[in-house]
C-alpha positions as semicolon CSV with decimal commas, in nm:
position;residue;x (nm);y (nm);z (nm)
1;M;-15,550;-2,471;-3,524
2;N;-15,593;-2,799;-3,531
3;L;-15,267;-2,989;-3,617
4;Y;-15,264;-3,344;-3,685
5;G;-14,912;-3,523;-3,816
6;L;-14,743;-3,831;-3,914
7;I;-14,439;-3,962;-3,703
8;G;-14,162;-4,255;-3,792
9;F;-13,816;-4,276;-3,985
10;P;-13,779;-4,226;-4,262
11;L;-14,062;-4,034;-4,383
12;T;-13,946;-3,969;-4,754
13;H;-14,174;-4,265;-4,889
14;S;-14,524;-4,133;-4,686
15;F;-14,880;-4,001;-4,859
16;S;-15,021;-3,844;-4,542
17;K;-14,944;-3,509;-4,581
18;R;-15,069;-3,479;-4,931
19;Y;-15,372;-3,702;-4,862
20;F;-15,497;-3,479;-4,546
21;T;-15,383;-3,183;-4,718
22;D;-15,594;-3,251;-5,019
23;K;-15,916;-3,375;-4,756
24;F;-15,865;-3,018;-4,575
25;L;-15,924;-2,825;-4,895
26;R;-16,158;-3,057;-5,072
27;E;-16,382;-3,122;-4,766
28;K;-16,341;-2,691;-4,678
29;I;-16,228;-2,818;-4,384
30;K;-16,072;-2,499;-4,187
31;E;-15,808;-2,438;-3,923
32;S;-15,617;-2,759;-3,980
33;S;-15,285;-2,854;-4,126
34;Y;-15,117;-3,194;-4,119
35;E;-14,750;-3,218;-4,073
36;L;-14,431;-3,447;-4,116
37;F;-14,245;-3,521;-3,776
38;E;-13,943;-3,769;-3,880
39;M;-13,836;-3,905;-3,537
40;K;-13,490;-4,089;-3,526
41;S;-13,587;-4,204;-3,191
42;L;-13,908;-4,233;-2,989
43;E;-13,800;-4,075;-2,689
44;E;-13,858;-3,735;-2,913
45;L;-14,220;-3,787;-2,899
46;P;-14,292;-3,651;-2,532
47;E;-14,117;-3,346;-2,623
48;L;-14,331;-3,316;-2,936
49;L;-14,659;-3,342;-2,746
50;K;-14,523;-3,072;-2,492
51;K;-14,419;-2,862;-2,727
52;K;-14,700;-2,879;-3,017
53;Q;-15,000;-2,795;-2,788
54;D;-15,231;-2,785;-3,082
55;L;-15,153;-3,144;-3,204
56;R;-15,484;-3,328;-3,189
57;G;-15,388;-3,661;-3,346
58;L;-15,065;-3,851;-3,487
59;N;-15,039;-4,138;-3,743
60;V;-14,742;-4,384;-3,676
61;T;-14,538;-4,565;-3,935
62;I;-14,260;-4,781;-3,951
63;P;-14,046;-4,872;-3,731
64;Y;-14,272;-4,738;-3,436
65;K;-14,623;-4,936;-3,458
66;K;-14,520;-5,202;-3,177
67;D;-14,279;-4,955;-2,973
68;V;-14,481;-4,634;-2,934
69;I;-14,731;-4,867;-2,700
70;A;-14,509;-4,763;-2,443
71;Y;-14,537;-4,399;-2,442
72;L;-14,935;-4,372;-2,444
73;D;-15,157;-4,323;-2,183
74;D;-15,421;-4,580;-2,305
75;L;-15,498;-4,825;-2,577
76;D;-15,836;-4,907;-2,742
77;D;-15,901;-5,264;-2,651
78;A;-16,065;-5,346;-2,963
79;S;-15,784;-5,265;-3,186
80;A;-15,454;-5,180;-3,085
81;E;-15,464;-5,371;-2,739
82;R;-15,605;-5,677;-2,964
83;I;-15,317;-5,666;-3,236
84;G;-15,026;-5,507;-3,021
85;A;-14,947;-5,247;-3,238
86;V;-15,077;-4,870;-3,303
87;N;-15,080;-4,668;-3,607
88;T;-15,336;-4,391;-3,492
89;I;-15,310;-4,191;-3,179
90;K;-15,562;-3,939;-3,023
91;I;-15,444;-3,656;-2,849
92;Y;-15,732;-3,546;-2,565
93;A;-15,762;-3,169;-2,459
94;D;-15,597;-3,267;-2,124
95;G;-15,305;-3,395;-2,352
96;S;-15,359;-3,782;-2,265
97;T;-15,273;-4,008;-2,524
98;K;-15,475;-4,314;-2,677
99;G;-15,365;-4,544;-2,903
100;F;-15,588;-4,718;-3,191
101;N;-15,504;-4,926;-3,481
102;T;-15,676;-4,842;-3,793
103;D;-15,440;-5,090;-4,024
104;Y;-15,696;-5,345;-3,966
105;Y;-15,992;-5,168;-4,106
106;G;-15,819;-5,062;-4,387
107;F;-15,622;-5,416;-4,499
108;Q;-15,956;-5,597;-4,441
109;Q;-16,188;-5,359;-4,614
110;S;-15,980;-5,322;-4,901
111;L;-15,927;-5,703;-4,947
112;V;-16,272;-5,823;-4,912
113;E;-16,370;-5,519;-5,188
114;W;-16,077;-5,675;-5,374
115;L;-16,178;-6,029;-5,380
116;D;-16,533;-5,974;-5,438
117;R;-16,484;-5,775;-5,745
118;R;-16,294;-6,071;-5,881
119;G;-16,583;-6,288;-5,786
120;E;-16,397;-6,456;-5,469
121;N;-16,481;-6,544;-5,144
122;C;-16,210;-6,483;-4,855
123;A;-16,317;-6,835;-4,712
124;N;-16,135;-6,989;-5,022
125;F;-15,804;-6,885;-4,937
126;K;-15,528;-6,963;-4,724
127;A;-15,229;-6,686;-4,662
128;L;-14,875;-6,655;-4,658
129;I;-14,792;-6,296;-4,479
130;L;-14,432;-6,193;-4,532
131;G;-14,298;-6,002;-4,237
132;N;-14,362;-5,962;-3,856
133;G;-14,376;-5,616;-3,806
134;G;-14,662;-5,417;-3,654
135;A;-14,837;-5,374;-3,981
136;A;-14,827;-5,790;-4,007
137;K;-15,019;-5,807;-3,666
138;A;-15,284;-5,624;-3,773
139;V;-15,296;-5,865;-4,112
140;Q;-15,304;-6,156;-3,887
141;V;-15,606;-6,034;-3,708
142;A;-15,787;-5,927;-3,998
143;L;-15,737;-6,237;-4,145
144;T;-15,849;-6,432;-3,842
145;D;-16,159;-6,269;-3,807
146;L;-16,257;-6,345;-4,208
147;N;-16,157;-6,717;-4,110
148;V;-15,847;-6,703;-4,342
149;G;-15,586;-6,956;-4,227
150;Y;-15,215;-6,817;-4,277
151;M;-14,877;-6,906;-4,212
152;Q;-14,614;-6,654;-4,149
153;V;-14,270;-6,591;-4,346
154;S;-13,980;-6,387;-4,242
155;R;-13,621;-6,381;-4,285
156;Q;-13,519;-6,548;-3,960
157;K;-13,710;-6,860;-3,823
158;S;-13,893;-6,864;-3,505
159;D;-14,169;-7,075;-3,362
160;D;-14,414;-6,873;-3,542
161;C;-14,242;-6,794;-3,847
162;L;-14,098;-7,013;-4,094
163;P;-13,795;-6,846;-4,314
164;Y;-13,828;-6,777;-4,711
165;E;-13,595;-7,074;-4,807
166;E;-13,822;-7,312;-4,657
167;L;-14,116;-7,215;-4,860
168;T;-14,177;-7,532;-5,051
169;Q;-14,388;-7,559;-5,424
170;D;-14,668;-7,762;-5,177
171;M;-14,674;-7,472;-4,955
172;M;-14,700;-7,190;-5,231
173;G;-14,971;-7,414;-5,431
174;S;-15,200;-7,401;-5,107
175;H;-15,152;-7,033;-5,008
176;R;-15,299;-6,855;-5,269
177;L;-15,293;-6,545;-5,110
178;I;-14,943;-6,354;-5,048
179;I;-14,948;-6,069;-4,859
180;N;-14,625;-5,833;-4,798
181;T;-14,626;-5,665;-4,499
182;T;-14,258;-5,568;-4,511
183;P;-14,109;-5,214;-4,649
184;L;-13,935;-5,408;-4,950
185;G;-13,990;-5,215;-5,264
186;T;-14,068;-4,892;-5,112
187;Y;-13,934;-4,617;-5,297
188;P;-13,621;-4,520;-5,337
189;N;-13,540;-4,909;-5,309
190;T;-13,772;-5,019;-5,595
191;E;-13,515;-5,332;-5,645
192;E;-13,574;-5,491;-5,367
193;C;-13,848;-5,755;-5,280
194;P;-13,938;-6,054;-5,034
195;M;-13,749;-6,380;-5,148
196;I;-14,023;-6,600;-5,223
197;P;-14,007;-6,867;-5,475
198;Y;-14,189;-6,673;-5,753
199;Q;-14,160;-6,979;-6,017
200;W;-14,436;-7,141;-5,785
201;V;-14,656;-6,855;-5,849
202;N;-14,936;-6,892;-6,081
203;R;-15,262;-6,749;-6,214
204;S;-15,443;-6,877;-5,915
205;H;-15,250;-6,649;-5,689
206;Y;-15,363;-6,310;-5,525
207;L;-15,060;-6,104;-5,443
208;Y;-15,135;-5,818;-5,188
209;D;-14,863;-5,578;-5,124
210;L;-14,921;-5,322;-4,853
211;V;-14,655;-5,091;-4,970
212;Y;-14,809;-4,810;-5,224
213;N;-14,498;-4,629;-5,373
214;P;-14,415;-4,701;-5,610
215;A;-14,781;-4,835;-5,729
216;E;-14,607;-5,157;-5,889
217;T;-14,320;-5,304;-5,678
218;L;-14,085;-5,552;-5,790
219;F;-14,281;-5,811;-5,580
220;L;-14,611;-5,768;-5,759
221;K;-14,439;-5,720;-6,111
222;K;-14,280;-6,065;-6,045
223;G;-14,651;-6,167;-5,961
224;T;-14,781;-6,025;-6,276
225;E;-14,517;-6,200;-6,496
226;Q;-14,630;-6,525;-6,339
227;G;-15,022;-6,458;-6,415
228;A;-15,085;-6,359;-6,063
229;A;-15,372;-6,088;-5,980
230;T;-15,210;-5,813;-5,813
231;M;-15,313;-5,514;-5,571
232;N;-15,106;-5,238;-5,405
233;G;-15,163;-5,107;-5,053
234;L;-15,321;-4,735;-5,160
235;K;-15,686;-4,852;-5,112
236;M;-15,599;-4,977;-4,750
237;L;-15,394;-4,634;-4,677
238;E;-15,695;-4,439;-4,778
239;L;-15,963;-4,644;-4,597
240;Q;-15,708;-4,626;-4,253
241;A;-15,649;-4,248;-4,283
242;E;-16,041;-4,225;-4,315
243;K;-16,090;-4,397;-4,001
244;A;-15,783;-4,196;-3,836
245;W;-16,019;-3,912;-3,909
246;D;-16,280;-4,041;-3,748
247;I;-16,129;-4,139;-3,413
248;W;-15,965;-3,786;-3,394
249;T;-16,286;-3,570;-3,466
250;T;-16,524;-3,794;-3,305
251;E;-16,623;-3,673;-2,928
252;E;-16,669;-4,034;-2,809
253;N;-16,471;-4,335;-3,019
254;L;-16,745;-4,600;-2,977
255;W;-16,625;-4,820;-3,262
256;S;-16,484;-5,168;-3,279
257;I;-16,328;-5,409;-3,535
Protein backbone atom coordinates (compact mmCIF):
# COMPACT_ATOMS: atom_id res chain seq x y z
CA MET A 1 0.00 0.00 0.00
CA ASN A 2 1.21 3.47 -0.91
CA LEU A 3 0.12 5.95 1.74
CA TYR A 4 -0.13 9.72 1.33
CA GLY A 5 -1.45 12.31 3.72
CA LEU A 6 -1.77 15.82 5.08
CA ILE A 7 -0.20 17.34 8.19
CA GLY A 8 -1.34 20.54 9.87
CA PHE A 9 -3.56 21.85 12.67
CA PRO A 10 -6.51 21.94 12.58
CA LEU A 11 -7.53 19.85 9.57
CA THR A 12 -11.30 20.27 9.67
CA HIS A 13 -11.17 22.59 6.62
CA SER A 14 -9.10 20.35 4.32
CA PHE A 15 -10.27 19.07 0.95
CA SER A 16 -7.19 16.91 0.34
CA LYS A 17 -8.47 13.55 1.57
CA ARG A 18 -11.65 13.76 -0.51
CA TYR A 19 -9.75 15.02 -3.56
CA PHE A 20 -7.17 12.25 -3.59
CA THR A 21 -9.63 9.50 -2.62
CA ASP A 22 -11.82 10.54 -5.57
CA LYS A 23 -8.74 10.69 -7.81
CA PHE A 24 -7.71 7.14 -6.85
CA LEU A 25 -11.19 5.85 -7.71
CA ARG A 26 -11.61 7.89 -10.89
CA GLU A 27 -8.21 6.99 -12.32
CA LYS A 28 -8.25 3.41 -10.99
CA ILE A 29 -5.06 3.95 -8.97
CA LYS A 30 -4.76 0.79 -6.90
CA GLU A 31 -3.22 0.18 -3.47
CA SER A 32 -3.10 3.86 -2.60
CA SER A 33 -4.78 5.76 0.21
CA TYR A 34 -4.75 9.26 1.71
CA GLU A 35 -5.08 10.08 5.40
CA LEU A 36 -5.20 13.17 7.61
CA PHE A 37 -2.52 13.47 10.30
CA GLU A 38 -3.52 16.31 12.58
CA MET A 39 -0.52 17.49 14.61
CA LYS A 40 -0.50 19.94 17.49
CA SER A 41 3.27 20.11 17.13
CA LEU A 42 5.76 19.31 14.38
CA GLU A 43 7.69 17.31 16.96
CA GLU A 44 5.23 14.54 16.07
CA LEU A 45 6.48 14.36 12.46
CA PRO A 46 9.61 12.18 12.97
CA GLU A 47 7.53 9.60 14.86
CA LEU A 48 4.93 9.58 12.08
CA LEU A 49 7.59 8.94 9.45
CA LYS A 50 9.08 6.16 11.55
CA LYS A 51 5.73 4.55 12.30
CA LYS A 52 4.20 4.74 8.82
CA GLN A 53 6.74 2.93 6.68
CA ASP A 54 4.40 2.98 3.67
CA LEU A 55 4.23 6.81 3.54
CA ARG A 56 5.27 8.09 0.10
CA GLY A 57 4.31 11.74 0.39
CA LEU A 58 2.75 14.41 2.54
CA ASN A 59 1.00 17.69 1.99
CA VAL A 60 1.61 20.45 4.54
CA THR A 61 -0.90 23.10 5.54
CA ILE A 62 -1.33 25.86 8.12
CA PRO A 63 0.51 26.54 10.38
CA TYR A 64 3.56 24.45 9.41
CA LYS A 65 4.56 25.48 5.88
CA LYS A 66 7.64 27.39 7.05
CA ASP A 67 8.58 25.57 10.25
CA VAL A 68 8.51 22.11 8.63
CA ILE A 69 11.70 22.96 6.71
CA ALA A 70 13.79 22.30 9.82
CA TYR A 71 12.54 18.68 9.87
CA LEU A 72 13.43 17.81 6.26
CA ASP A 73 16.58 16.32 4.76
CA ASP A 74 16.55 18.37 1.56
CA LEU A 75 14.74 21.18 -0.26
CA ASP A 76 13.94 21.66 -3.91
CA ASP A 77 15.93 24.76 -4.82
CA ALA A 78 13.56 25.70 -7.65
CA SER A 79 10.55 25.98 -5.36
CA ALA A 80 10.76 25.46 -1.60
CA GLU A 81 14.21 26.92 -1.01
CA ARG A 82 13.46 29.97 -3.10
CA ILE A 83 10.10 30.60 -1.43
CA GLY A 84 11.07 29.60 2.10
CA ALA A 85 7.98 27.45 2.61
CA VAL A 86 6.96 23.84 1.93
CA ASN A 87 3.53 22.42 1.19
CA THR A 88 4.62 19.07 -0.35
CA ILE A 89 7.02 16.46 1.01
CA LYS A 90 8.35 13.54 -0.99
CA ILE A 91 9.45 10.51 1.04
CA TYR A 92 12.03 8.33 -0.68
CA ALA A 93 12.57 4.58 -0.34
CA ASP A 94 15.43 5.10 2.12
CA GLY A 95 13.20 7.23 4.35
CA SER A 96 14.80 10.57 3.44
CA THR A 97 12.58 13.57 2.82
CA LYS A 98 12.58 16.48 0.39
CA GLY A 99 10.39 19.56 0.50
CA PHE A 100 8.71 21.24 -2.47
CA ASN A 101 6.29 24.12 -2.91
CA THR A 102 3.41 23.54 -5.32
CA ASP A 103 1.37 26.50 -4.02
CA TYR A 104 3.43 28.66 -6.38
CA TYR A 105 2.33 26.67 -9.42
CA GLY A 106 -1.30 26.42 -8.34
CA PHE A 107 -1.64 30.11 -7.60
CA GLN A 108 0.21 31.39 -10.64
CA GLN A 109 -1.57 29.12 -13.13
CA SER A 110 -5.02 29.80 -11.72
CA LEU A 111 -4.43 33.57 -11.63
CA VAL A 112 -3.20 33.73 -15.23
CA GLU A 113 -6.14 31.63 -16.45
CA TRP A 114 -8.68 33.72 -14.51
CA LEU A 115 -7.41 37.06 -15.79
CA ASP A 116 -7.06 35.73 -19.32
CA ARG A 117 -10.70 34.58 -19.34
CA ARG A 118 -11.69 38.12 -18.40
CA GLY A 119 -9.54 39.64 -21.14
CA GLU A 120 -6.96 40.98 -18.70
CA ASN A 121 -3.16 40.79 -18.58
CA CYS A 122 -1.18 40.35 -15.36
CA ALA A 123 1.18 43.12 -16.43
CA ASN A 124 -1.65 45.63 -16.03
CA PHE A 125 -1.98 45.01 -12.28
CA LYS A 126 -0.41 45.88 -8.97
CA ALA A 127 -1.42 43.73 -6.01
CA LEU A 128 -2.06 43.84 -2.29
CA ILE A 129 -1.05 40.60 -0.56
CA LEU A 130 -2.98 40.17 2.68
CA GLY A 131 -1.02 38.13 5.24
CA ASN A 132 2.59 37.08 5.71
CA GLY A 133 2.52 33.31 6.23
CA GLY A 134 3.85 30.47 4.10
CA ALA A 135 1.18 30.85 1.41
CA ALA A 136 2.00 34.55 1.12
CA LYS A 137 5.61 33.71 0.33
CA ALA A 138 4.57 31.55 -2.63
CA VAL A 139 2.25 34.32 -3.88
CA GLN A 140 5.07 36.88 -3.65
CA VAL A 141 7.40 34.80 -5.81
CA ALA A 142 4.64 34.00 -8.32
CA LEU A 143 3.75 37.69 -8.70
CA THR A 144 7.41 38.65 -9.05
CA ASP A 145 7.81 36.15 -11.89
CA LEU A 146 4.69 37.60 -13.55
CA ASN A 147 6.13 41.12 -13.23
CA VAL A 148 3.27 42.16 -10.96
CA GLY A 149 4.31 44.72 -8.37
CA TYR A 150 2.85 44.17 -4.91
CA MET A 151 2.50 45.58 -1.42
CA GLN A 152 2.22 43.27 1.57
CA VAL A 153 -0.40 44.03 4.23
CA SER A 154 -0.69 42.47 7.68
CA ARG A 155 -2.08 43.15 11.14
CA GLN A 156 1.28 44.32 12.41
CA LYS A 157 3.56 46.88 10.82
CA SER A 158 7.08 45.83 9.86
CA ASP A 159 9.77 46.72 7.33
CA ASP A 160 7.99 44.51 4.79
CA CYS A 161 4.33 44.90 5.80
CA LEU A 162 1.90 47.78 5.93
CA PRO A 163 -0.84 47.51 8.60
CA TYR A 164 -4.45 47.38 7.40
CA GLU A 165 -5.34 50.68 9.03
CA GLU A 166 -2.74 52.54 6.94
CA LEU A 167 -4.25 51.57 3.59
CA THR A 168 -5.33 54.75 1.81
CA GLN A 169 -7.85 55.36 -0.95
CA ASP A 170 -4.99 56.01 -3.38
CA MET A 171 -3.32 52.71 -2.45
CA MET A 172 -6.56 50.82 -2.91
CA GLY A 173 -7.17 52.49 -6.25
CA SER A 174 -3.71 51.73 -7.64
CA HIS A 175 -3.63 48.08 -6.42
CA ARG A 176 -6.53 46.47 -8.29
CA LEU A 177 -5.62 42.86 -7.44
CA ILE A 178 -6.20 41.99 -3.78
CA ILE A 179 -5.15 38.52 -2.59
CA ASN A 180 -6.12 37.06 0.77
CA THR A 181 -3.49 34.55 1.91
CA THR A 182 -4.72 34.47 5.53
CA PRO A 183 -7.06 31.78 6.93
CA LEU A 184 -9.62 34.45 7.87
CA GLY A 185 -13.10 33.40 6.77
CA THR A 186 -12.34 29.68 6.64
CA TYR A 187 -15.15 27.41 7.86
CA PRO A 188 -16.36 27.40 10.61
CA ASN A 189 -15.21 31.00 11.26
CA THR A 190 -17.12 32.34 8.28
CA GLU A 191 -17.89 35.75 9.82
CA GLU A 192 -14.23 36.80 9.74
CA CYS A 193 -12.41 38.66 6.97
CA PRO A 194 -9.30 40.81 6.47
CA MET A 195 -10.01 44.37 7.60
CA ILE A 196 -9.28 46.27 4.42
CA PRO A 197 -11.30 49.44 3.61
CA TYR A 198 -13.92 47.75 1.41
CA GLN A 199 -15.63 51.07 0.72
CA TRP A 200 -12.79 51.81 -1.73
CA VAL A 201 -13.18 48.55 -3.65
CA ASN A 202 -14.92 49.03 -7.01
CA ARG A 203 -15.62 47.40 -10.37
CA SER A 204 -11.99 47.68 -11.43
CA HIS A 205 -10.81 45.40 -8.60
CA TYR A 206 -10.13 41.66 -8.59
CA LEU A 207 -10.35 39.87 -5.25
CA TYR A 208 -8.69 36.44 -5.01
CA ASP A 209 -9.14 34.44 -1.80
CA LEU A 210 -6.91 31.41 -1.24
CA VAL A 211 -9.64 30.12 1.09
CA TYR A 212 -12.04 27.72 -0.67
CA ASN A 213 -14.38 26.66 2.15
CA PRO A 214 -16.87 28.32 2.09
CA ALA A 215 -16.97 28.93 -1.66
CA GLU A 216 -17.81 32.58 -1.03
CA THR A 217 -16.02 33.98 1.99
CA LEU A 218 -17.00 37.24 3.65
CA PHE A 219 -13.97 38.81 1.93
CA LEU A 220 -15.32 37.81 -1.48
CA LYS A 221 -18.90 38.73 -0.57
CA LYS A 222 -17.85 42.24 0.40
CA GLY A 223 -15.94 42.53 -2.87
CA THR A 224 -18.94 41.38 -4.89
CA GLU A 225 -21.14 43.94 -3.17
CA GLN A 226 -18.75 46.65 -4.40
CA GLY A 227 -18.82 45.30 -7.97
CA ALA A 228 -15.40 43.58 -7.92
CA ALA A 229 -14.59 40.35 -9.78
CA THR A 230 -13.92 37.50 -7.31
CA MET A 231 -12.37 34.05 -7.24
CA ASN A 232 -11.83 31.52 -4.46
CA GLY A 233 -8.91 29.14 -3.98
CA LEU A 234 -10.44 25.87 -5.20
CA LYS A 235 -8.77 25.90 -8.63
CA MET A 236 -5.42 26.69 -7.02
CA LEU A 237 -5.87 23.75 -4.64
CA GLU A 238 -6.66 21.38 -7.49
CA LEU A 239 -3.64 22.51 -9.52
CA GLN A 240 -1.22 22.28 -6.60
CA ALA A 241 -2.59 18.84 -5.67
CA GLU A 242 -1.93 17.50 -9.16
CA LYS A 243 1.59 18.95 -9.09
CA ALA A 244 2.15 17.25 -5.72
CA TRP A 245 1.00 13.94 -7.20
CA ASP A 246 3.49 14.34 -10.05
CA ILE A 247 6.27 14.88 -7.52
CA TRP A 248 5.32 11.86 -5.41
CA THR A 249 5.05 9.49 -8.36
CA THR A 250 7.85 10.68 -10.64
CA GLU A 251 11.23 9.04 -10.12
CA GLU A 252 13.24 12.12 -11.04
CA ASN A 253 11.65 15.40 -10.05
CA LEU A 254 13.31 17.60 -12.66
CA TRP A 255 10.67 20.31 -12.62
CA SER A 256 11.10 24.01 -12.08
CA ILE A 257 8.90 27.01 -11.42
